[in-house]
C-alpha positions in Angstrom: -126.7 -34.3 -76.2 -127.7 -37.9 -76.0 -124.6 -40.6 -76.5 -124.6 -41.6 -80.3 -126.0 -38.5 -81.1 -123.2 -36.9 -82.4 -122.3 -39.9 -84.6 -125.3 -40.0 -86.2 -125.2 -36.4 -86.9 -122.2 -36.8 -88.7 -123.5 -39.9 -90.8 -126.5 -38.4 -91.7 -124.2 -34.8 -92.9 -121.7 -37.5 -95.1 -124.8 -39.0 -96.7 -126.1 -35.4 -97.7 -122.9 -34.5 -98.8 -123.0 -37.5 -101.3 -126.3 -36.8 -102.2 -125.3 -33.0 -103.5 -126.2 -31.0 -100.6 -123.0 -29.9 -100.4 -123.1 -26.4 -98.8 -125.8 -27.2 -95.9 -123.5 -30.4 -95.3 -120.3 -28.1 -95.0 -121.6 -25.7 -92.7 -122.7 -28.2 -90.2 -119.2 -30.1 -90.7 -117.4 -27.2 -90.8 -119.3 -26.3 -87.0 -118.5 -29.7 -85.7 -115.0 -29.7 -86.6 -114.5 -26.2 -85.4 -114.9 -24.3 -88.9 -116.3 -20.9 -89.3 -119.5 -19.8 -91.4 -122.6 -18.0 -89.8 -123.9 -21.6 -89.0 -121.1 -22.5 -86.4 -121.6 -23.6 -83.0 -120.2 -21.4 -80.3 -117.0 -22.9 -79.3 -117.0 -24.8 -76.2 -115.2 -22.7 -72.8 -112.7 -24.3 -71.0 -110.1 -23.5 -68.2 -110.6 -21.4 -65.2 -113.6 -19.1 -65.5 -112.5 -15.4 -66.4 -112.8 -12.2 -64.5 -115.9 -11.6 -66.2 -117.5 -15.0 -65.5 -116.5 -14.9 -61.9 -118.3 -11.6 -61.5 -121.7 -12.7 -63.4 -121.9 -16.0 -61.6 -121.3 -15.2 -58.4 -123.6 -12.3 -58.9 -126.6 -14.4 -60.0 -126.0 -16.7 -57.2 -126.1 -13.8 -54.6 -129.3 -12.0 -56.0 -131.3 -15.2 -56.2 -129.9 -15.9 -52.4 -131.0 -12.2 -51.5 -134.3 -13.2 -52.8 -135.0 -16.0 -51.0 -135.2 -18.1 -54.4 -133.3 -21.4 -53.6 -134.1 -23.2 -56.7 -132.8 -20.1 -58.7 -129.5 -19.5 -56.6 -128.9 -23.6 -56.6 -129.0 -23.5 -60.5 -126.0 -21.4 -60.5 -123.9 -24.0 -58.5 -121.9 -27.2 -59.4 -124.2 -29.3 -57.0 -127.6 -27.8 -57.3 -129.6 -30.7 -55.0 -127.3 -30.2 -52.3 -127.4 -26.2 -52.8 -131.3 -26.0 -53.3 -131.8 -28.5 -49.8 -129.5 -26.1 -47.7 -130.8 -22.7 -49.3 -134.1 -23.9 -48.5 -133.7 -24.8 -44.8 -131.7 -20.9 -44.6 -135.0 -19.4 -45.5 -137.5 -21.9 -44.1 -136.3 -24.2 -41.0 -133.8 -21.4 -39.9 -136.1 -18.7 -40.6 -133.4 -16.1 -42.0 -134.7 -13.7 -44.2 -133.6 -9.7 -45.5 -130.5 -11.2 -46.6 -128.0 -8.4 -47.7 -124.9 -9.5 -49.4 -121.7 -7.4 -49.9 -119.3 -9.2 -52.2 -115.6 -8.0 -51.6 -112.8 -7.4 -54.4 -112.1 -11.6 -56.3 -109.0 -13.0 -55.7 -108.8 -14.9 -58.8 -111.8 -17.1 -58.9 -112.5 -16.8 -55.1 -115.0 -14.0 -53.7 -115.3 -13.4 -50.6 -118.3 -11.6 -49.2 -120.5 -10.3 -46.1 -123.9 -11.4 -45.4 -126.3 -9.4 -43.1 -129.5 -10.8 -42.2 -132.1 -11.0 -39.7 -133.6 -14.5 -38.1 -137.0 -14.0 -36.8 -138.9 -16.7 -34.9 -141.9 -16.2 -32.5 -142.2 -12.5 -32.5 -138.5 -12.4 -32.0 -135.7 -11.4 -34.2 -132.1 -11.1 -34.0 -129.4 -9.5 -36.6 -126.7 -11.8 -38.3 -123.8 -10.7 -39.7 -120.8 -12.7 -40.9 -118.4 -13.4 -43.5 -117.6 -16.5 -46.0 -116.2 -17.4 -49.4 -117.1 -19.1 -52.5 -115.0 -20.5 -55.6 -116.3 -20.2 -59.2 -115.6 -23.4 -61.2 -116.3 -24.6 -64.7 -119.0 -26.9 -64.8 -117.7 -30.5 -65.8 -120.2 -30.9 -68.6 -122.0 -27.6 -69.1 -118.5 -25.9 -69.1 -120.6 -23.0 -67.5 -119.1 -20.8 -64.7 -120.7 -22.3 -61.6 -120.6 -21.7 -57.6 -118.5 -24.4 -56.2 -120.9 -25.8 -54.0 -120.1 -26.5 -50.4 -122.3 -25.7 -47.2 -119.6 -23.3 -45.8 -120.4 -21.2 -48.6 -123.6 -20.2 -46.8 -122.0 -19.9 -43.1 -118.3 -20.8 -42.3 -119.3 -23.2 -39.7 -121.6 -25.4 -41.9 -120.3 -28.7 -42.8 -121.0 -31.6 -45.0 -124.3 -33.1 -43.8 -125.2 -30.2 -41.6 -128.3 -28.2 -41.9 -129.8 -25.1 -40.0 -132.7 -24.6 -37.9 -134.4 -22.0 -35.4 -136.5 -23.3 -32.6 -136.9 -23.5 -28.9 -133.7 -25.1 -27.9 -134.0 -29.2 -27.5 -131.9 -28.8 -24.2 -131.0 -25.6 -21.8 -127.9 -24.0 -22.2 -125.2 -24.4 -19.4 -122.7 -22.2 -17.8 -119.9 -24.2 -17.4 -117.3 -23.8 -14.6 -113.9 -24.9 -13.9 -112.4 -26.5 -10.3 -112.8 -23.3 -8.9 -115.9 -21.6 -10.3 -114.6 -19.7 -12.9 -117.2 -19.3 -16.0 -115.8 -21.3 -19.3 -117.1 -19.8 -22.6 -115.8 -20.7 -26.0 -115.2 -16.6 -26.7 -112.3 -17.2 -24.2 -111.2 -20.4 -24.8 -111.8 -21.5 -28.5 -110.8 -24.9 -28.0 -113.6 -25.8 -25.7 -116.4 -24.7 -28.3 -117.3 -28.2 -29.0 -116.6 -30.0 -26.0 -118.9 -27.0 -24.1 -121.9 -28.2 -27.3 -121.5 -31.5 -26.1 -121.5 -31.1 -22.3 -124.8 -29.3 -22.8 -126.0 -31.6 -25.1 -125.6 -34.6 -22.6 -126.0 -32.6 -19.2 -128.0 -29.6 -19.9 -131.5 -31.0 -19.3 -130.4 -32.0 -15.8 -128.4 -29.1 -14.9 -131.4 -27.0 -13.8 -131.5 -24.3 -16.7 -134.4 -23.2 -18.9 -134.3 -23.7 -22.6 -134.4 -20.6 -24.9 -135.3 -19.5 -28.8 -132.1 -20.4 -31.0 -130.6 -20.5 -34.3 -128.4 -23.4 -34.9 -126.4 -25.9 -36.7 -127.5 -29.0 -36.7 -124.6 -31.7 -37.2 -125.1 -35.2 -38.9 -125.1 -38.2 -37.3 -121.3 -39.6 -36.2 -120.1 -43.0 -37.1 -121.7 -44.8 -34.6 -125.5 -43.2 -35.2 -125.3 -40.8 -32.7 -126.4 -37.2 -33.0 -123.8 -34.3 -32.6 -124.0 -31.5 -30.4 -126.2 -28.4 -32.0 -123.7 -25.5 -32.3 -125.9 -22.4 -31.7 -125.3 -19.3 -33.8 -127.4 -16.8 -32.4 -130.0 -16.6 -29.3 -133.1 -15.1 -30.1 -134.3 -15.3 -26.4 -132.0 -16.2 -23.6 -133.0 -19.4 -21.5 -131.6 -19.7 -18.4 -128.4 -21.9 -18.2 -127.9 -24.0 -15.5 -124.3 -24.2 -13.9 -122.4 -27.4 -14.5 -119.0 -28.3 -12.8 -116.3 -29.5 -14.6 -112.7 -30.8 -13.7 -111.0 -28.1 -16.1 -108.7 -25.2 -14.4 -108.8 -22.0 -16.3 -105.6 -21.0 -15.6 -104.0 -24.3 -17.1 -106.9 -23.8 -20.2 -105.5 -20.4 -20.5 -102.1 -21.5 -20.9 -102.5 -24.2 -23.3 -104.8 -22.1 -25.6 -101.9 -19.9 -25.9 -99.2 -22.7 -26.1 -100.9 -24.5 -28.9 -101.5 -21.1 -31.1 -98.0 -21.0 -31.6 -98.0 -23.9 -33.7 -100.4 -25.4 -36.9 -101.9 -28.7 -36.2 -101.0 -28.4 -32.6 -103.1 -30.3 -29.6 -102.5 -30.7 -25.9 -104.1 -32.0 -22.7 -103.0 -32.0 -19.1 -104.1 -34.2 -16.5 -104.1 -34.1 -12.6 -102.2 -37.5 -12.2 -103.4 -38.3 -8.7 -107.1 -38.4 -9.5 -107.5 -38.4 -13.3 -109.4 -35.2 -13.7 -108.3 -33.0 -17.0 -107.2 -29.9 -16.2 -107.1 -28.5 -19.7 -107.6 -29.6 -23.9 -106.6 -27.1 -26.7 -106.2 -27.9 -30.5 -105.2 -24.9 -33.1 -106.6 -26.8 -36.3 -107.9 -25.2 -39.2 -110.4 -28.3 -39.5 -111.8 -27.9 -36.5 -111.1 -31.6 -35.2 -110.4 -32.3 -31.6 -107.2 -34.2 -32.1 -106.2 -34.3 -28.5 -109.5 -36.3 -27.6 -110.0 -37.9 -30.7 -106.9 -38.0 -32.3 -105.5 -41.5 -33.8 -101.7 -41.1 -34.7 -98.5 -43.1 -34.1 -96.8 -41.8 -30.9 -93.6 -42.1 -31.7 -90.8 -42.6 -28.8 -93.0 -41.6 -26.3 -94.6 -44.9 -26.5 -91.4 -46.2 -25.2 -92.6 -45.2 -21.7 -95.2 -48.5 -21.9 -92.2 -50.4 -23.8 -90.1 -49.9 -21.1 -92.3 -50.9 -18.5 -93.1 -53.9 -20.5 -89.5 -55.0 -20.5 -89.6 -54.3 -17.0 -92.7 -56.2 -16.1 -91.6 -59.3 -18.1 -88.3 -59.7 -16.7 -86.4 -58.6 -19.8 -84.3 -56.0 -18.4 -84.3 -52.9 -15.7 -84.0 -49.2 -15.9 -80.0 -50.4 -14.9 -80.2 -53.4 -16.7 -78.8 -53.7 -20.2 -80.1 -52.1 -23.6 -77.0 -51.8 -25.8 -77.6 -49.0 -28.4 -76.2 -50.2 -31.8 -76.3 -48.0 -34.9 -78.9 -50.4 -36.4 -81.3 -53.3 -35.6 -82.8 -55.5 -38.5 -86.3 -57.2 -37.3 -87.7 -59.5 -40.1 -85.7 -57.8 -43.0 -86.6 -54.5 -41.9 -83.7 -52.3 -40.5 -84.5 -49.6 -37.9 -82.2 -46.8 -37.4 -81.6 -43.7 -34.6 -81.8 -40.2 -35.0 -79.0 -39.0 -37.0 -75.9 -38.5 -35.4 -76.5 -40.8 -32.2 -73.3 -42.3 -30.9 -73.7 -46.1 -30.9 -73.1 -47.7 -27.5 -72.9 -51.5 -26.8 -73.1 -51.2 -22.8 -76.2 -48.9 -22.6 -78.5 -49.6 -19.9 -82.3 -49.4 -20.5 -82.2 -45.9 -18.5 -79.2 -44.7 -21.1 -81.5 -45.6 -23.9 -84.5 -44.4 -22.7 -82.9 -41.1 -21.7 -81.4 -40.6 -25.2 -84.3 -42.2 -26.9 -82.4 -44.7 -29.0 -84.8 -47.0 -31.2 -82.5 -49.8 -32.0 -82.4 -50.7 -28.3 -85.9 -51.3 -27.8 -86.0 -52.7 -31.2 -83.4 -55.4 -30.3 -86.1 -56.6 -27.7 -88.3 -57.5 -30.0 -86.6 -60.9 -30.5 -87.5 -61.3 -26.5 -91.1 -60.1 -26.1 -94.2 -62.2 -27.2 -96.6 -60.8 -29.7 -99.1 -59.5 -27.5 -96.5 -58.5 -24.7 -96.9 -54.6 -25.4 -100.4 -54.9 -26.2 -101.1 -56.8 -22.6 -99.2 -53.9 -20.7 -101.3 -51.0 -22.2 -104.3 -52.4 -21.6 -103.5 -54.2 -18.1 -101.0 -51.8 -16.4 -102.4 -48.4 -18.5 -106.0 -49.0 -19.2 -105.3 -48.4 -23.0 -107.1 -50.0 -26.1 -110.2 -51.5 -24.7 -113.0 -48.8 -26.2 -114.2 -48.2 -22.6 -113.1 -45.1 -21.3 -116.1 -42.5 -20.1 -114.8 -39.2 -19.6 -117.9 -37.6 -20.1 -117.0 -36.5 -23.7 -116.2 -38.6 -26.9 -112.8 -39.9 -26.6 -110.5 -42.1 -28.3 -109.1 -44.6 -25.7 -105.5 -45.5 -27.9 -105.0 -48.8 -29.8 -102.0 -51.3 -29.3 -102.9 -54.3 -31.2 -100.9 -57.5 -31.2 -99.1 -57.2 -34.4 -96.6 -59.7 -35.6 -94.3 -59.3 -38.5 -92.2 -56.2 -38.4 -94.8 -54.6 -36.4 -94.0 -56.2 -33.2 -90.6 -54.3 -33.5 -92.0 -50.8 -35.0 -95.0 -51.2 -32.1 -92.1 -50.8 -29.4 -90.8 -47.5 -30.9 -94.4 -45.8 -31.6 -94.7 -46.9 -35.0 -96.4 -49.7 -36.8 -99.7 -49.9 -36.0 -99.8 -48.3 -32.7 -102.3 -45.3 -32.1 -102.9 -42.7 -29.4 -104.2 -39.5 -28.6 -102.7 -36.4 -26.9 -105.1 -37.5 -24.0 -104.2 -41.2 -24.0 -100.1 -40.0 -23.5 -100.9 -37.6 -20.8 -102.6 -40.4 -18.8 -99.7 -43.0 -19.9 -97.5 -40.3 -17.8 -100.1 -40.1 -15.1 -99.7 -43.8 -14.5 -96.0 -43.8 -15.3 -95.6 -41.0 -12.1 -98.5 -42.4 -9.8 -98.2 -46.3 -10.4 -102.0 -46.2 -10.4 -104.2 -45.8 -13.6 -106.9 -43.5 -13.0 -109.0 -43.0 -16.1 -109.7 -39.6 -17.1 -112.4 -37.5 -16.7 -113.8 -33.8 -17.7 -116.8 -33.8 -15.5 -117.4 -36.0 -12.1 -118.4 -39.5 -12.5 -120.9 -39.0 -10.0 -122.9 -36.4 -12.2 -124.4 -39.5 -14.1 -123.2 -42.7 -12.5 -120.7 -43.5 -15.4 -118.3 -46.4 -14.4 -114.8 -45.7 -14.9 -112.6 -48.1 -16.8 -110.2 -50.1 -14.4 -106.6 -51.2 -15.2 -103.7 -52.8 -12.7 -101.7 -50.4 -12.9 -97.8 -51.0 -12.2 -96.0 -51.9 -9.4 -94.1 -49.7 -7.2 -90.5 -51.0 -8.5 -91.8 -50.5 -12.1 -93.1 -47.2 -11.4 -90.2 -46.2 -9.4 -87.9 -47.0 -12.5 -90.1 -45.0 -14.9 -90.1 -41.9 -12.8 -86.2 -42.2 -12.5 -85.6 -42.7 -16.4 -87.9 -40.1 -17.4 -86.3 -37.4 -14.6 -83.5 -38.3 -16.2 -84.5 -37.5 -19.8 -85.9 -34.5 -18.3 -82.9 -33.1 -16.4 -80.1 -34.3 -19.0 -81.5 -36.3 -21.9 -83.3 -35.0 -24.9 -86.0 -33.2 -23.0 -83.3 -31.3 -20.9 -83.7 -28.4 -22.9 -87.1 -28.1 -22.9 -87.7 -28.5 -19.2 -85.0 -26.6 -18.0 -85.6 -23.8 -15.7 -89.0 -26.0 -14.5 -88.2 -27.2 -10.9 -89.8 -29.4 -8.5 -90.3 -33.2 -9.4 -90.0 -33.6 -13.2 -89.8 -36.0 -15.7 -90.2 -36.1 -19.5 -90.2 -38.6 -22.8 -89.9 -36.8 -26.5 -91.5 -38.4 -29.7 -91.0 -38.0 -33.3 -93.3 -40.7 -35.5 -93.2 -40.9 -39.4 -96.5 -41.3 -40.6 -97.5 -42.2 -44.1 -96.3 -40.1 -46.9 -95.7 -36.8 -44.5 -92.5 -35.2 -45.3 -91.9 -34.4 -42.1 -92.6 -36.6 -38.9 -95.2 -35.7 -36.4 -93.7 -33.8 -32.9 -94.9 -35.8 -29.8 -93.8 -34.8 -26.3 -95.1 -36.0 -22.7 -93.8 -34.3 -19.6 -94.8 -34.2 -16.2 -94.3 -31.5 -13.2 -95.8 -32.4 -9.4 -98.9 -33.7 -9.5 -99.8 -32.4 -13.5 -99.5 -34.8 -16.4 -99.4 -33.4 -19.8 -99.0 -34.8 -23.8 -99.1 -32.8 -26.9 -98.9 -33.7 -30.4 -98.2 -31.4 -33.6 -98.8 -33.1 -36.9 -95.6 -32.6 -39.2 -94.0 -30.9 -36.4 -90.8 -32.8 -36.4 -88.9 -33.4 -33.5 -90.3 -33.8 -30.2 -88.3 -30.9 -28.7 -89.2 -28.5 -31.7 -92.6 -28.2 -31.6 -94.9 -30.6 -28.9 -92.4 -30.0 -26.1 -92.4 -26.3 -25.8 -96.2 -26.9 -25.7 -95.9 -28.8 -22.8 -93.5 -27.1 -20.8 -95.6 -24.1 -21.0 -98.4 -26.0 -19.7 -96.8 -27.4 -17.0 -94.6 -24.1 -16.0 -98.4 -22.7 -15.1 -100.2 -25.6 -14.3 -97.8 -27.7 -12.7 
């Protein structure tokens, strides 16, 4: 009913009543106002769909899908235009037919189901067998029970903006191998799936392989307008993979995968400190986001590695110099606190406050540092924040802005406007250990003549002091419990970061053993030793 139509009808009815057409007018008014009678309009349904409605709506959608009737199937969803587009691609561009859908028992308004279908192209075919689920909702305007449309209904790996296609692959497949020649697959190392796709997109054409025929997900363009790497769902005709050498270590990757699997929203990166070569990248996230390489989160007290270097390099203190730890510190009307239970120490050295992770000790130096001191240290010494890393796949390079006001103090303890990824903090740890910034890489620079990011690195004195403080933290400070049992040359820094309105802080941990540096983030994981610490220790135990 168009806007104003109901008001016009009521006015007409009232006029009819005045004119004496009482019965007919009553019937219409009764219907409009919820009255009974044979002429009543059916009551509008509200609330969640009933069990019968869920079965009916999902059943009609499945039936139309099986018949390859995209327009009809889309009409049973709450976003028919978007649904029709992808359902059409499913049958046409992707060449998927003979669809059989077997619904499972509904859980409220959610219906799990299994799809069996056949993808056919150029005289070749491949059977598909996968599971997905849909939800039935009440239409906002129609009040009908409708399938709540989202791409993952058609296939669980589809996201907004994705489409499906079956064709000769744009680039040949690759056989990625680790630093020792071991083959790396997404089946054995799930976290590497998106990375392997991207490596194929970038380097497959030059790896010496031959293209095959594949059913793929074509992802929407990224924020910079670049096309994301295709995700292969089925191979109809195998191409010949070209061999691609990576810097990864199969043993370190296996340890990283096992470690992050114990914690939700966990990510870790390990690098070879002396070369910058990435040994392992692992994530355990439901959203599929590669937070290990692309995450942008406040790093908490792991940032104190850079902050301590800033204080030393600017002549404000030294590892054995003063850094008192009061119970609170105020900077521009903002009060900063330490962890509950920390005993104040007005005679603490920088090494003391670093090992105990005393926030107030670092905040007190906000009066002495310049607005851009931390930024200069991060960029010029640690190679961060210039958006120029070329590791071989997309990565975030860290962000340490020259922030004034309360953020001058907050940035010193890894809050405020500072943003890092586990890759960034693994690199920071490696720079602290060796004194030299080496941009991380996952494939050799010589593969495509990439120019690495450069930075001055640290003086021998600053690097030595950072190593001593990190070693103390690992042996007798906040990281001692987690690092216990690790032999050799070790060092660590714990961290926790409050983010937005999250009820629990992010857990951060950075550490090294021998020539391996690693860092982990567990979103909403609590203190550094609660979640991120055990992950890093597990990786260092294998790779260090």
